[in-house]
PAKESE-714839 format. One record per residue (C-alpha): residue number from 1; x, y, z; chain; residue in one letter. Coordinates in Angstrom, 2 decimals. Example, Ala and Ser with C-alpha at 12.3 -4.5 7.8 and 13.67 -1.06 7.14 Angstrom:
@k->1 | X->12.30 | Y->-4.50 | Z->7.80 | c->A | r->A
@k->2 | X->13.67 | Y->-1.06 | Z->7.14 | c->A | r->S
***
This chain:
@k->1 | X->-5.02 | Y->-86.36 | Z->-22.30 | c->A | r->M
@k->2 | X->-5.99 | Y->-90.03 | Z->-22.23 | c->A | r->A
@k->3 | X->-7.71 | Y->-91.61 | Z->-25.22 | c->A | r->N
@k->4 | X->-10.55 | Y->-94.10 | Z->-25.53 | c->A | r->I
@k->5 | X->-8.16 | Y->-97.05 | Z->-25.97 | c->A | r->K
@k->6 | X->-6.52 | Y->-96.28 | Z->-22.63 | c->A | r->E
@k->7 | X->-9.93 | Y->-96.06 | Z->-20.96 | c->A | r->V
@k->8 | X->-10.94 | Y->-99.41 | Z->-22.46 | c->A | r->A
@k->9 | X->-7.70 | Y->-101.05 | Z->-21.34 | c->A | r->A
@k->10 | X->-8.03 | Y->-99.73 | Z->-17.79 | c->A | r->R
@k->11 | X->-11.67 | Y->-100.85 | Z->-17.56 | c->A | r->A
@k->12 | X->-10.93 | Y->-104.23 | Z->-19.16 | c->A | r->G
@k->13 | X->-13.45 | Y->-103.77 | Z->-21.98 | c->A | r->V
@k->14 | X->-13.42 | Y->-103.03 | Z->-25.68 | c->A | r->S
@k->15 | X->-13.37 | Y->-99.51 | Z->-27.13 | c->A | r->T
@k->16 | X->-16.82 | Y->-100.28 | Z->-28.58 | c->A | r->T
@k->17 | X->-18.18 | Y->-100.88 | Z->-25.09 | c->A | r->T
@k->18 | X->-16.70 | Y->-97.59 | Z->-23.89 | c->A | r->V
@k->19 | X->-18.41 | Y->-95.85 | Z->-26.81 | c->A | r->S
@k->20 | X->-21.76 | Y->-97.45 | Z->-25.98 | c->A | r->H
@k->21 | X->-21.44 | Y->-96.37 | Z->-22.34 | c->A | r->V
@k->22 | X->-20.68 | Y->-92.78 | Z->-23.29 | c->A | r->I
@k->23 | X->-23.36 | Y->-92.47 | Z->-25.98 | c->A | r->N
@k->24 | X->-25.92 | Y->-94.84 | Z->-24.42 | c->A | r->E
@k->25 | X->-26.38 | Y->-96.55 | Z->-27.77 | c->A | r->T
@k->26 | X->-26.64 | Y->-100.06 | Z->-26.36 | c->A | r->R
@k->27 | X->-27.43 | Y->-101.69 | Z->-23.04 | c->A | r->F
@k->28 | X->-24.32 | Y->-102.20 | Z->-20.91 | c->A | r->V
@k->29 | X->-24.44 | Y->-103.95 | Z->-17.52 | c->A | r->A
@k->30 | X->-24.29 | Y->-101.57 | Z->-14.57 | c->A | r->E
@k->31 | X->-21.09 | Y->-103.14 | Z->-13.20 | c->A | r->E
@k->32 | X->-19.38 | Y->-102.64 | Z->-16.56 | c->A | r->T
@k->33 | X->-20.64 | Y->-99.06 | Z->-16.80 | c->A | r->R
@k->34 | X->-19.21 | Y->-98.30 | Z->-13.39 | c->A | r->E
@k->35 | X->-15.82 | Y->-99.71 | Z->-14.42 | c->A | r->R
@k->36 | X->-15.83 | Y->-97.51 | Z->-17.51 | c->A | r->V
@k->37 | X->-16.80 | Y->-94.37 | Z->-15.58 | c->A | r->F
@k->38 | X->-14.17 | Y->-95.17 | Z->-12.94 | c->A | r->S
@k->39 | X->-11.53 | Y->-95.47 | Z->-15.66 | c->A | r->A
@k->40 | X->-12.66 | Y->-92.13 | Z->-17.15 | c->A | r->M
@k->41 | X->-12.31 | Y->-90.45 | Z->-13.77 | c->A | r->R
@k->42 | X->-8.94 | Y->-91.99 | Z->-13.06 | c->A | r->D
@k->43 | X->-7.58 | Y->-90.95 | Z->-16.46 | c->A | r->L
@k->44 | X->-9.41 | Y->-87.58 | Z->-16.53 | c->A | r->N
@k->45 | X->-10.87 | Y->-88.59 | Z->-19.88 | c->A | r->Y
@k->46 | X->-13.55 | Y->-86.56 | Z->-21.66 | c->A | r->A
@k->47 | X->-15.16 | Y->-87.62 | Z->-24.96 | c->A | r->P
@k->48 | X->-13.95 | Y->-85.55 | Z->-27.89 | c->A | r->S
@k->49 | X->-17.19 | Y->-83.61 | Z->-28.35 | c->A | r->L
@k->50 | X->-17.21 | Y->-82.55 | Z->-24.73 | c->A | r->V
@k->51 | X->-13.48 | Y->-81.87 | Z->-24.77 | c->A | r->A
@k->52 | X->-13.95 | Y->-79.48 | Z->-27.68 | c->A | r->R
@k->53 | X->-16.75 | Y->-77.70 | Z->-25.83 | c->A | r->S
@k->54 | X->-14.49 | Y->-77.22 | Z->-22.83 | c->A | r->L
@k->55 | X->-11.51 | Y->-76.00 | Z->-24.83 | c->A | r->K
@k->56 | X->-13.18 | Y->-73.65 | Z->-27.28 | c->A | r->V
@k->57 | X->-15.16 | Y->-70.89 | Z->-25.62 | c->A | r->K
@k->58 | X->-17.00 | Y->-69.64 | Z->-28.66 | c->A | r->E
@k->59 | X->-20.69 | Y->-69.96 | Z->-27.83 | c->A | r->T
@k->60 | X->-20.94 | Y->-67.51 | Z->-24.89 | c->A | r->N
@k->61 | X->-23.86 | Y->-69.58 | Z->-23.68 | c->A | r->S
@k->62 | X->-24.82 | Y->-71.03 | Z->-20.31 | c->A | r->I
@k->63 | X->-27.07 | Y->-74.03 | Z->-19.76 | c->A | r->G
@k->64 | X->-29.61 | Y->-74.14 | Z->-16.95 | c->A | r->M
@k->65 | X->-31.57 | Y->-77.16 | Z->-15.72 | c->A | r->L
@k->66 | X->-34.62 | Y->-76.17 | Z->-13.69 | c->A | r->V
@k->67 | X->-37.41 | Y->-78.25 | Z->-12.17 | c->A | r->T
@k->68 | X->-40.16 | Y->-76.37 | Z->-13.99 | c->A | r->T
@k->69 | X->-40.72 | Y->-72.80 | Z->-15.08 | c->A | r->S
@k->70 | X->-44.48 | Y->-73.26 | Z->-14.66 | c->A | r->S
@k->71 | X->-43.96 | Y->-72.56 | Z->-10.95 | c->A | r->N
@k->72 | X->-43.79 | Y->-68.76 | Z->-10.62 | c->A | r->P
@k->73 | X->-40.86 | Y->-68.99 | Z->-8.21 | c->A | r->F
@k->74 | X->-38.65 | Y->-70.81 | Z->-10.72 | c->A | r->F
@k->75 | X->-39.87 | Y->-68.58 | Z->-13.54 | c->A | r->A
@k->76 | X->-38.88 | Y->-65.47 | Z->-11.58 | c->A | r->E
@k->77 | X->-35.44 | Y->-66.89 | Z->-10.74 | c->A | r->V
@k->78 | X->-34.89 | Y->-67.82 | Z->-14.39 | c->A | r->V
@k->79 | X->-35.88 | Y->-64.31 | Z->-15.45 | c->A | r->R
@k->80 | X->-33.26 | Y->-62.82 | Z->-13.13 | c->A | r->G
@k->81 | X->-30.60 | Y->-65.28 | Z->-14.30 | c->A | r->V
@k->82 | X->-31.38 | Y->-64.55 | Z->-17.94 | c->A | r->E
@k->83 | X->-31.23 | Y->-60.80 | Z->-17.38 | c->A | r->R
@k->84 | X->-27.84 | Y->-60.98 | Z->-15.66 | c->A | r->Y
@k->85 | X->-26.48 | Y->-63.39 | Z->-18.29 | c->A | r->C
@k->86 | X->-27.49 | Y->-60.95 | Z->-21.01 | c->A | r->F
@k->87 | X->-25.77 | Y->-58.08 | Z->-19.20 | c->A | r->E
@k->88 | X->-22.57 | Y->-60.13 | Z->-19.13 | c->A | r->Q
@k->89 | X->-22.80 | Y->-61.02 | Z->-22.83 | c->A | r->G
@k->90 | X->-24.07 | Y->-64.59 | Z->-22.41 | c->A | r->Y
@k->91 | X->-27.14 | Y->-66.41 | Z->-23.72 | c->A | r->N
@k->92 | X->-29.13 | Y->-68.75 | Z->-21.48 | c->A | r->L
@k->93 | X->-30.18 | Y->-72.21 | Z->-22.70 | c->A | r->M
@k->94 | X->-33.02 | Y->-73.50 | Z->-20.49 | c->A | r->L
@k->95 | X->-34.19 | Y->-77.06 | Z->-19.87 | c->A | r->G
@k->96 | X->-37.32 | Y->-77.80 | Z->-17.80 | c->A | r->N
@k->97 | X->-36.76 | Y->-81.24 | Z->-16.26 | c->A | r->T
@k->98 | X->-40.26 | Y->-81.63 | Z->-14.72 | c->A | r->E
@k->99 | X->-38.55 | Y->-83.54 | Z->-11.92 | c->A | r->G
@k->100 | X->-37.57 | Y->-86.40 | Z->-14.24 | c->A | r->Q
@k->101 | X->-33.98 | Y->-87.66 | Z->-14.24 | c->A | r->A
@k->102 | X->-34.31 | Y->-88.95 | Z->-17.81 | c->A | r->E
@k->103 | X->-35.42 | Y->-85.52 | Z->-19.01 | c->A | r->T
@k->104 | X->-32.60 | Y->-83.83 | Z->-17.11 | c->A | r->A
@k->105 | X->-30.01 | Y->-86.11 | Z->-18.72 | c->A | r->L
@k->106 | X->-31.48 | Y->-85.54 | Z->-22.17 | c->A | r->S
@k->107 | X->-31.20 | Y->-81.78 | Z->-21.76 | c->A | r->Y
@k->108 | X->-27.68 | Y->-82.15 | Z->-20.35 | c->A | r->L
@k->109 | X->-26.53 | Y->-84.06 | Z->-23.42 | c->A | r->K
@k->110 | X->-28.15 | Y->-81.50 | Z->-25.71 | c->A | r->M
@k->111 | X->-26.41 | Y->-78.64 | Z->-23.89 | c->A | r->M
@k->112 | X->-23.06 | Y->-80.39 | Z->-24.16 | c->A | r->L
@k->113 | X->-23.60 | Y->-80.88 | Z->-27.89 | c->A | r->R
@k->114 | X->-24.32 | Y->-77.15 | Z->-28.12 | c->A | r->K
@k->115 | X->-21.03 | Y->-76.56 | Z->-26.25 | c->A | r->R
@k->116 | X->-22.33 | Y->-74.51 | Z->-23.36 | c->A | r->V
@k->117 | X->-19.54 | Y->-72.84 | Z->-21.40 | c->A | r->D
@k->118 | X->-21.02 | Y->-73.70 | Z->-18.00 | c->A | r->G
@k->119 | X->-24.06 | Y->-75.13 | Z->-16.28 | c->A | r->L
@k->120 | X->-26.54 | Y->-73.96 | Z->-13.63 | c->A | r->L
@k->121 | X->-28.56 | Y->-76.67 | Z->-11.88 | c->A | r->I
@k->122 | X->-31.78 | Y->-75.83 | Z->-10.04 | c->A | r->M
@k->123 | X->-33.55 | Y->-79.16 | Z->-9.73 | c->A | r->C
@k->124 | X->-33.32 | Y->-81.44 | Z->-6.70 | c->A | r->S
@k->125 | X->-35.03 | Y->-84.37 | Z->-8.42 | c->A | r->E
@k->126 | X->-32.73 | Y->-86.15 | Z->-10.82 | c->A | r->G
@k->127 | X->-29.76 | Y->-84.19 | Z->-9.53 | c->A | r->Q
@k->128 | X->-27.83 | Y->-87.31 | Z->-8.50 | c->A | r->Q
@k->129 | X->-28.12 | Y->-88.76 | Z->-11.99 | c->A | r->E
@k->130 | X->-26.88 | Y->-85.49 | Z->-13.48 | c->A | r->V
@k->131 | X->-23.91 | Y->-85.48 | Z->-11.11 | c->A | r->F
@k->132 | X->-23.10 | Y->-89.07 | Z->-12.07 | c->A | r->N
@k->133 | X->-22.75 | Y->-87.86 | Z->-15.65 | c->A | r->Q
@k->134 | X->-20.81 | Y->-84.75 | Z->-14.66 | c->A | r->L
@k->135 | X->-18.39 | Y->-86.70 | Z->-12.51 | c->A | r->D
@k->136 | X->-16.21 | Y->-87.41 | Z->-15.54 | c->A | r->W
@k->137 | X->-16.65 | Y->-83.84 | Z->-16.84 | c->A | r->L
@k->138 | X->-14.69 | Y->-82.20 | Z->-14.07 | c->A | r->K
@k->139 | X->-13.61 | Y->-79.34 | Z->-16.33 | c->A | r->S
@k->140 | X->-17.20 | Y->-78.20 | Z->-16.92 | c->A | r->L
@k->141 | X->-17.98 | Y->-75.22 | Z->-14.62 | c->A | r->P
@k->142 | X->-21.10 | Y->-75.97 | Z->-12.56 | c->A | r->V
@k->143 | X->-23.09 | Y->-74.03 | Z->-9.96 | c->A | r->V
@k->144 | X->-25.99 | Y->-75.59 | Z->-8.08 | c->A | r->V
@k->145 | X->-28.84 | Y->-73.23 | Z->-7.13 | c->A | r->M
@k->146 | X->-30.76 | Y->-75.52 | Z->-4.81 | c->A | r->D
@k->147 | X->-30.13 | Y->-77.71 | Z->-1.80 | c->A | r->W
@k->148 | X->-29.12 | Y->-81.12 | Z->-3.00 | c->A | r->G
@k->149 | X->-25.98 | Y->-82.96 | Z->-3.94 | c->A | r->M
@k->150 | X->-22.74 | Y->-81.36 | Z->-2.80 | c->A | r->E
@k->151 | X->-19.46 | Y->-81.82 | Z->-4.62 | c->A | r->S
@k->152 | X->-16.01 | Y->-80.33 | Z->-4.32 | c->A | r->K
@k->153 | X->-16.30 | Y->-79.54 | Z->-8.02 | c->A | r->E
@k->154 | X->-19.26 | Y->-77.16 | Z->-7.77 | c->A | r->V
@k->155 | X->-20.54 | Y->-74.14 | Z->-5.88 | c->A | r->D
@k->156 | X->-23.82 | Y->-74.41 | Z->-3.99 | c->A | r->L
@k->157 | X->-26.01 | Y->-71.32 | Z->-3.64 | c->A | r->I
@k->158 | X->-29.31 | Y->-71.66 | Z->-1.79 | c->A | r->A
@k->159 | X->-31.90 | Y->-69.96 | Z->0.35 | c->A | r->D
@k->160 | X->-31.54 | Y->-70.32 | Z->4.13 | c->A | r->N
@k->161 | X->-34.77 | Y->-72.30 | Z->4.37 | c->A | r->S
@k->162 | X->-34.40 | Y->-73.08 | Z->8.08 | c->A | r->H
@k->163 | X->-34.31 | Y->-69.38 | Z->8.89 | c->A | r->R
@k->164 | X->-37.31 | Y->-68.76 | Z->6.65 | c->A | r->G
@k->165 | X->-39.41 | Y->-71.37 | Z->8.43 | c->A | r->G
@k->166 | X->-38.35 | Y->-69.95 | Z->11.77 | c->A | r->Y
@k->167 | X->-39.27 | Y->-66.37 | Z->10.78 | c->A | r->L
@k->168 | X->-42.70 | Y->-67.42 | Z->9.51 | c->A | r->A
@k->169 | X->-43.56 | Y->-69.31 | Z->12.68 | c->A | r->T
@k->170 | X->-42.23 | Y->-66.62 | Z->15.01 | c->A | r->R
@k->171 | X->-44.52 | Y->-64.14 | Z->13.27 | c->A | r->H
@k->172 | X->-47.59 | Y->-66.30 | Z->13.92 | c->A | r->L
@k->173 | X->-46.53 | Y->-66.82 | Z->17.54 | c->A | r->L
@k->174 | X->-46.07 | Y->-63.06 | Z->17.98 | c->A | r->S
@k->175 | X->-49.71 | Y->-62.59 | Z->16.97 | c->A | r->L
@k->176 | X->-50.82 | Y->-64.82 | Z->19.85 | c->A | r->G
@k->177 | X->-51.40 | Y->-68.03 | Z->17.93 | c->A | r->H
@k->178 | X->-50.53 | Y->-71.26 | Z->19.73 | c->A | r->T
@k->179 | X->-52.43 | Y->-73.80 | Z->17.62 | c->A | r->D
@k->180 | X->-50.22 | Y->-73.61 | Z->14.55 | c->A | r->I
@k->181 | X->-49.94 | Y->-76.17 | Z->11.77 | c->A | r->G
@k->182 | X->-47.53 | Y->-76.57 | Z->8.88 | c->A | r->C
@k->183 | X->-48.04 | Y->-77.74 | Z->5.31 | c->A | r->I
@k->184 | X->-44.63 | Y->-78.92 | Z->4.22 | c->A | r->T
@k->185 | X->-43.17 | Y->-79.64 | Z->0.85 | c->A | r->G
@k->186 | X->-42.26 | Y->-83.23 | Z->-0.07 | c->A | r->P
@k->187 | X->-39.92 | Y->-84.79 | Z->2.48 | c->A | r->H
@k->188 | X->-37.55 | Y->-85.87 | Z->-0.30 | c->A | r->R
@k->189 | X->-36.72 | Y->-82.20 | Z->-0.83 | c->A | r->R
@k->190 | X->-34.13 | Y->-80.68 | Z->1.50 | c->A | r->A
@k->191 | X->-35.67 | Y->-77.17 | Z->1.54 | c->A | r->P
@k->192 | X->-39.00 | Y->-78.62 | Z->2.72 | c->A | r->A
@k->193 | X->-37.31 | Y->-80.41 | Z->5.61 | c->A | r->N
@k->194 | X->-35.33 | Y->-77.31 | Z->6.55 | c->A | r->Q
@k->195 | X->-38.44 | Y->-75.10 | Z->6.58 | c->A | r->R
@k->196 | X->-40.19 | Y->-77.66 | Z->8.77 | c->A | r->L
@k->197 | X->-37.17 | Y->-77.73 | Z->11.08 | c->A | r->A
@k->198 | X->-37.35 | Y->-73.93 | Z->11.39 | c->A | r->G
@k->199 | X->-41.05 | Y->-74.23 | Z->12.26 | c->A | r->F
@k->200 | X->-40.28 | Y->-76.85 | Z->14.91 | c->A | r->E
@k->201 | X->-37.49 | Y->-74.80 | Z->16.46 | c->A | r->Q
@k->202 | X->-39.70 | Y->-71.72 | Z->16.80 | c->A | r->A
@k->203 | X->-42.49 | Y->-73.76 | Z->18.37 | c->A | r->M
@k->204 | X->-40.11 | Y->-75.46 | Z->20.80 | c->A | r->Q
@k->205 | X->-38.50 | Y->-72.18 | Z->21.84 | c->A | r->E
@k->206 | X->-41.97 | Y->-70.78 | Z->22.56 | c->A | r->A
@k->207 | X->-42.84 | Y->-73.86 | Z->24.62 | c->A | r->G
@k->208 | X->-45.71 | Y->-74.76 | Z->22.29 | c->A | r->R
@k->209 | X->-46.69 | Y->-78.34 | Z->21.55 | c->A | r->A
@k->210 | X->-46.79 | Y->-79.49 | Z->17.92 | c->A | r->I
@k->211 | X->-49.84 | Y->-81.50 | Z->16.94 | c->A | r->N
@k->212 | X->-48.62 | Y->-84.19 | Z->14.48 | c->A | r->P
@k->213 | X->-52.04 | Y->-84.21 | Z->12.79 | c->A | r->A
@k->214 | X->-51.50 | Y->-80.57 | Z->11.85 | c->A | r->W
@k->215 | X->-48.30 | Y->-81.34 | Z->9.93 | c->A | r->I
@k->216 | X->-49.39 | Y->-82.19 | Z->6.39 | c->A | r->Q
@k->217 | X->-47.15 | Y->-82.98 | Z->3.43 | c->A | r->E
@k->218 | X->-47.70 | Y->-81.32 | Z->0.09 | c->A | r->G
@k->219 | X->-45.83 | Y->-81.31 | Z->-3.21 | c->A | r->D
@k->220 | X->-45.11 | Y->-77.61 | Z->-3.72 | c->A | r->F
@k->221 | X->-48.09 | Y->-77.13 | Z->-6.07 | c->A | r->D
@k->222 | X->-51.60 | Y->-75.68 | Z->-5.73 | c->A | r->C
@k->223 | X->-53.41 | Y->-79.01 | Z->-5.87 | c->A | r->A
@k->224 | X->-51.41 | Y->-80.49 | Z->-3.00 | c->A | r->S
@k->225 | X->-52.03 | Y->-77.38 | Z->-0.88 | c->A | r->G
@k->226 | X->-55.75 | Y->-77.72 | Z->-1.54 | c->A | r->F
@k->227 | X->-55.66 | Y->-81.42 | Z->-0.62 | c->A | r->A
@k->228 | X->-53.67 | Y->-80.79 | Z->2.58 | c->A | r->A
@k->229 | X->-56.11 | Y->-78.10 | Z->3.69 | c->A | r->M
@k->230 | X->-59.02 | Y->-80.42 | Z->2.94 | c->A | r->T
@k->231 | X->-57.47 | Y->-83.02 | Z->5.23 | c->A | r->R
@k->232 | X->-57.07 | Y->-80.45 | Z->7.99 | c->A | r->L
@k->233 | X->-60.70 | Y->-79.35 | Z->7.62 | c->A | r->L
@k->234 | X->-61.82 | Y->-82.95 | Z->8.17 | c->A | r->A
@k->235 | X->-60.15 | Y->-83.11 | Z->11.59 | c->A | r->L
@k->236 | X->-62.21 | Y->-82.66 | Z->14.78 | c->A | r->P
@k->237 | X->-59.95 | Y->-79.74 | Z->15.76 | c->A | r->A
@k->238 | X->-57.94 | Y->-77.57 | Z->13.42 | c->A | r->R
@k->239 | X->-55.20 | Y->-74.94 | Z->13.84 | c->A | r->P
@k->240 | X->-55.90 | Y->-71.23 | Z->13.97 | c->A | r->T
@k->241 | X->-52.81 | Y->-70.49 | Z->11.87 | c->A | r->A
@k->242 | X->-50.75 | Y->-72.22 | Z->9.21 | c->A | r->L
@k->243 | X->-47.22 | Y->-71.92 | Z->7.91 | c->A | r->F
@k->244 | X->-47.33 | Y->-73.14 | Z->4.31 | c->A | r->V
@k->245 | X->-43.93 | Y->-73.96 | Z->2.83 | c->A | r->C
@k->246 | X->-44.45 | Y->-72.27 | Z->-0.51 | c->A | r->N
@k->247 | X->-46.83 | Y->-69.76 | Z->-2.08 | c->A | r->D
@k->248 | X->-48.22 | Y->-72.19 | Z->-4.65 | c->A | r->M
@k->249 | X->-49.52 | Y->-74.47 | Z->-1.90 | c->A | r->M
@k->250 | X->-50.80 | Y->-71.40 | Z->-0.06 | c->A | r->A
@k->251 | X->-52.98 | Y->-70.61 | Z->-3.09 | c->A | r->M
@k->252 | X->-54.51 | Y->-74.08 | Z->-2.80 | c->A | r->G
@k->253 | X->-55.03 | Y->-73.58 | Z->0.95 | c->A | r->V
@k->254 | X->-56.86 | Y->-70.29 | Z->0.36 | c->A | r->I
@k->255 | X->-59.10 | Y->-71.93 | Z->-2.25 | c->A | r->S
@k->256 | X->-60.03 | Y->-74.83 | Z->0.05 | c->A | r->A
@k->257 | X->-60.63 | Y->-72.48 | Z->2.97 | c->A | r->A
@k->258 | X->-62.93 | Y->-70.25 | Z->0.91 | c->A | r->H
@k->259 | X->-64.93 | Y->-73.25 | Z->-0.31 | c->A | r->R
@k->260 | X->-65.38 | Y->-74.33 | Z->3.30 | c->A | r->A
@k->261 | X->-66.75 | Y->-70.89 | Z->4.21 | c->A | r->G
@k->262 | X->-63.68 | Y->-69.76 | Z->6.16 | c->A | r->L
@k->263 | X->-62.56 | Y->-66.15 | Z->6.02 | c->A | r->V
@k->264 | X->-58.83 | Y->-65.42 | Z->5.99 | c->A | r->I
@k->265 | X->-57.50 | Y->-64.06 | Z->8.31 | c->A | r->P
@k->266 | X->-60.58 | Y->-64.01 | Z->10.58 | c->A | r->R
@k->267 | X->-60.82 | Y->-67.81 | Z->10.79 | c->A | r->D
@k->268 | X->-57.32 | Y->-68.79 | Z->9.74 | c->A | r->L
@k->269 | X->-54.03 | Y->-66.88 | Z->9.59 | c->A | r->S
@k->270 | X->-51.65 | Y->-67.88 | Z->6.84 | c->A | r->L
@k->271 | X->-47.96 | Y->-67.39 | Z->6.01 | c->A | r->V
@k->272 | X->-46.51 | Y->-68.62 | Z->2.72 | c->A | r->G
@k->273 | X->-42.98 | Y->-68.91 | Z->1.36 | c->A | r->Y
@k->274 | X->-41.16 | Y->-67.54 | Z->-1.73 | c->A | r->D
@k->275 | X->-42.93 | Y->-64.19 | Z->-2.23 | c->A | r->N
@k->276 | X->-43.80 | Y->-64.84 | Z->-5.85 | c->A | r->V
@k->277 | X->-45.17 | Y->-61.83 | Z->-7.70 | c->A | r->A
@k->278 | X->-48.73 | Y->-63.22 | Z->-7.47 | c->A | r->L
@k->279 | X->-48.63 | Y->-63.26 | Z->-3.65 | c->A | r->A
@k->280 | X->-49.32 | Y->-59.54 | Z->-3.45 | c->A | r->E
@k->281 | X->-52.49 | Y->-59.95 | Z->-5.53 | c->A | r->F
@k->282 | X->-54.07 | Y->-62.93 | Z->-3.75 | c->A | r->M
@k->283 | X->-57.23 | Y->-62.40 | Z->-1.74 | c->A | r->S
@k->284 | X->-56.17 | Y->-61.41 | Z->0.83 | c->A | r->P
@k->285 | X->-52.61 | Y->-60.38 | Z->-0.09 | c->A | r->P
@k->286 | X->-50.35 | Y->-63.07 | Z->1.31 | c->A | r->L
@k->287 | X->-47.88 | Y->-62.63 | Z->4.15 | c->A | r->T
@k->288 | X->-44.90 | Y->-64.66 | Z->3.00 | c->A | r->T
@k->289 | X->-41.21 | Y->-65.35 | Z->3.38 | c->A | r->V
@k->290 | X->-39.31 | Y->-63.56 | Z->0.65 | c->A | r->N
@k->291 | X->-36.56 | Y->-65.43 | Z->-1.16 | c->A | r->Q
@k->292 | X->-34.26 | Y->-62.82 | Z->-2.75 | c->A | r->P
@k->293 | X->-34.59 | Y->-64.28 | Z->-6.22 | c->A | r->K
@k->294 | X->-32.58 | Y->-61.58 | Z->-7.99 | c->A | r->E
@k->295 | X->-29.70 | Y->-62.05 | Z->-5.56 | c->A | r->E
@k->296 | X->-29.81 | Y->-65.84 | Z->-5.94 | c->A | r->L
@k->297 | X->-29.59 | Y->-65.49 | Z->-9.71 | c->A | r->G
@k->298 | X->-26.88 | Y->-62.84 | Z->-9.66 | c->A | r->R
@k->299 | X->-24.69 | Y->-64.81 | Z->-7.24 | c->A | r->L
@k->300 | X->-25.09 | Y->-68.00 | Z->-9.26 | c->A | r->A
@k->301 | X->-24.17 | Y->-66.37 | Z->-12.56 | c->A | r->V
@k->302 | X->-21.27 | Y->-64.44 | Z->-10.99 | c->A | r->T
@k->303 | X->-19.78 | Y->-67.61 | Z->-9.52 | c->A | r->R
@k->304 | X->-20.28 | Y->-69.55 | Z->-12.73 | c->A | r->L
@k->305 | X->-18.62 | Y->-66.88 | Z->-14.88 | c->A | r->L
@k->306 | X->-15.69 | Y->-66.80 | Z->-12.48 | c->A | r->A
@k->307 | X->-15.22 | Y->-70.53 | Z->-13.03 | c->A | r->R
@k->308 | X->-15.69 | Y->-70.18 | Z->-16.80 | c->A | r->I
@k->309 | X->-13.02 | Y->-67.47 | Z->-16.89 | c->A | r->N
@k->310 | X->-10.55 | Y->-69.75 | Z->-15.16 | c->A | r->G
@k->311 | X->-10.40 | Y->-68.11 | Z->-11.75 | c->A | r->E
@k->312 | X->-8.94 | Y->-70.50 | Z->-9.21 | c->A | r->R
@k->313 | X->-11.62 | Y->-70.65 | Z->-6.54 | c->A | r->I
@k->314 | X->-12.48 | Y->-73.26 | Z->-3.97 | c->A | r->D
@k->315 | X->-15.97 | Y->-74.65 | Z->-3.98 | c->A | r->N
@k->316 | X->-18.26 | Y->-72.68 | Z->-1.73 | c->A | r->R
@k->317 | X->-21.66 | Y->-73.07 | Z->-0.15 | c->A | r->M
@k->318 | X->-23.42 | Y->-69.71 | Z->-0.05 | c->A | r->I
@k->319 | X->-26.74 | Y->-69.28 | Z->1.74 | c->A | r->T
@k->320 | X->-28.90 | Y->-66.22 | Z->1.12 | c->A | r->V
@k->321 | X->-31.01 | Y->-65.10 | Z->4.06 | c->A | r->D
@k->322 | X->-34.75 | Y->-64.60 | Z->3.46 | c->A | r->P
@k->323 | X->-36.93 | Y->-61.97 | Z->5.09 | c->A | r->D
@k->324 | X->-40.60 | Y->-61.72 | Z->6.01 | c->A | r->L
@k->325 | X->-43.05 | Y->-59.65 | Z->3.95 | c->A | r->V
@k->326 | X->-46.12 | Y->-58.83 | Z->6.07 | c->A | r->I
@k->327 | X->-49.41 | Y->-58.33 | Z->4.25 | c->A | r->R
@k->328 | X->-53.05 | Y->-59.10 | Z->5.13 | c->A | r->D
@k->329 | X->-53.34 | Y->-62.87 | Z->5.53 | c->A | r->S
@k->330 | X->-52.57 | Y->-62.90 | Z->9.27 | c->A | r->C
@k->331 | X->-54.49 | Y->-61.50 | Z->12.23 | c->A | r->A
@k->332 | X->-53.98 | Y->-61.51 | Z->16.00 | c->A | r->P
@k->333 | X->-55.47 | Y->-64.31 | Z->18.08 | c->A | r->F
@k->334 | X->-57.98 | Y->-64.04 | Z->19.50 | c->A | r->P
@k->335 | X->-59.11 | Y->-61.86 | Z->16.60 | c->A | r->P
@k->336 | X->-60.37 | Y->-58.32 | Z->17.27 | c->A | r->P
@k->337 | X->-64.10 | Y->-57.95 | Z->17.60 | c->A | r->A
@k->338 | X->-64.14 | Y->-55.94 | Z->14.38 | c->A | r->A
@k->339 | X->-63.32 | Y->-59.14 | Z->12.52 | c->A | r->L
@k->340 | X->-66.43 | Y->-60.81 | Z->13.94 | c->A | r->H
@k->341 | X->-69.34 | Y->-58.71 | Z->12.67 | c->A | r->P
@k->342 | X->-72.61 | Y->-59.48 | Z->14.40 | c->A | r->Q
***
């Protein structure tokens, strides 16, 4: 294995500079940093602390970077991952990145110091920065559990979000709705764009026009769902049905609708996405696209353990198909007379 002197010579810098780049203990110009990282990759060099963590499998621990466990969806996925890790004799070390690249990198460094045997990544934001760091740690087993950066060094396991958006919209169309809107997630997130694409495909296949004013962007949290619904309520005409790209935003939509005096599903039919545990207990219980969270977690851990145990496997992209859970938040259009008491 190459040593730090060889890296420094190849990059045309001092060994001290290489050390500062690795440990981030002093500012180093971006061009110089790139030369150092390039030399590391070319020589397959790993700092000694990391090298020890990759050689000595003594911790039986797995690191996991997740956007935030305050979102019930992520919390439920983490619970499944932790349960399956425990069954396989591994501990889970969790880092909530809150969508911040700096936080993600801080947790990554801590996990490497703790000598985790492998890493699960479930955070689109900051993912590129994490991959930049992992690029010279090619021996570290990694599985990505979200749509984002793809690499020949990792497995990618994700929900088929396009299919989920399509299923949700087809359900609303089957109930007779034609004026259908969509509250998307942030456009920087691949799953949000895929769910919107599924919505658009279903509408186009049905020959239904899409009103651009009825496509509102949210941020996958309750507050943004509330704000998006408030914007829709201010329009001169509003949809009779909505596909909302996650259940958290759907909670905000329901709150805004209730404050405006609307009754769901009499005045507005609603389909969410994720099928978090709370969805069944909303008022009314939410029709939603179910992401098989247990299966996502089990597949991710299984693939990661295979890499940790040295199995020679090619990188794979595995998509898990969602299904629709029908509850009480949708009604036919026009609604039955029983839903319009005199």
